[in-house]
N, C-alpha and C positions, 0 to 999 in steps of 0.2 A: 278703102285703105287710107292710111295716114297721108297728110300733106307735108310731113317732114321731108327734108332732103334725103333722098335714097342713098344708102351706102353702096360703095363700089364692091365688086366681087373681092378685090384685094382686102378691103376693110372687113368684110364678113369672114374671110379666111383667117385673118389675123385674130379676130375676136372669138371664133368658135373652134371647138375641137374638130378634128377631121370627121368623126362620126356625126357630130351635130351639124356640120356643114353639109354633109351628104344627105341628111334627113331634112333639115330645115330649108336649105337653099336649092337642093337638087331633087326634092320630093321623094326621098328614099324612105325606107322603113327598117325597123329593127326586127330581129327574129322574135317570135312569140316567147313569152316567159323568160326573157333575158334582160329587159329594162329594169332600172332601179325602182320604178314606181308601180309596176303592175300589181304587186302584192303589198302595197304601202297603205298604212291605216292611221297615220297621225292626223290630227285636226289642224287645218290651215288652208292656205290657198296655193294653187298651182299657177305659176306665171310663165310667160314665154321665155324660153332659154336664150333667145336672140335679143329681145329688146326689153324684157322685164314687165311687159304689160300683164295685168292680172287676167286670167282666163277662166279658171274653174275653182269651185269650192270643194273641199273634201266632203261636204254634206251631200253633194250630188254625185259622188264617186260610188261605184258599186262593182261587185265581182261579176263580170259578164262571162267568165270562163274562156275568154278569147286569148288571154296571155298579154294583153296590153291594158294600160290604165283606161278605164271606161267611165264616162260621166253621162248622166241623162239630160244635162243642160249646162250651158256656159254660165259664168258668173253673172253676166248681164247681156243685154241685146247688142251692145257695142263691142263685145270682146272677140267674137269669132265670126269670120266671114266664110262664106261657102261658095264653091263653084263646081261645075261639072268636070269630072275627070274620066276620060275614056282610055286611059293607059291600061296596059296588061290585058287587053281583050275584053274588058267589061266597062260598064258605065257605073260610076260611083259618085258620091258627093264628097269633094275634098274639103277639109276644115283648115282654115288659115288664120293666123293672127291678124286681126283687123288693123293693128297699128303698123306692123312692119311687113306683112305679106308672107311671112314664113309658113312653110308647110308644117302642120301639126299632126295630121292623120286623116281619117275619114268619118263621115256620119252615116249611120245605117238606121233604117226604120224598124229595128227589132229590140228596142230598149224597153225598160220598165215604165210604169206610170210615174209621174204624171204626164210625161211628154211622149213616151213611146219611142224615144230616140236613144241611140248609142253613139256617143262621140268616142271613137276608138283612137286613142292618141299615143304617139310614140313618147316613151319616157325621155329620150334625148331632146325632145322639143320642149320639155318642161323644167322649171326650177321651182322647188317647193319652199314655201315660207310658212314655218310652223306658227300656229296661233300662240301668242304670248298669254300666259295665265294672269 
């Protein structure tokens, strides 16, 4: 994770909406098919909603049928960190913003080629930046 000075809980609460705080800082999730980016098809980049770090390219986004934005790879090797998550009675791999440590979603081994991975990400964890023509 980043070596930047960590923000306090109060600073995060002041900067994020209640829904973003619940997801990004308390490892929450949004309901399937409700987030603003699950069916989003514009060309550009998805950034961390908490710190603005670039995370995913629209070129790696695909329709997984899960109801959450899904990507087969991060923008680069330094964008997303992973850690084991044994909450909710199962073991999964949590995806986090490498810069600020915010919860993004989870990674599953059932994605398409070329990686075989599915980064299942909460829309509330993302901010989209449209590619300028």
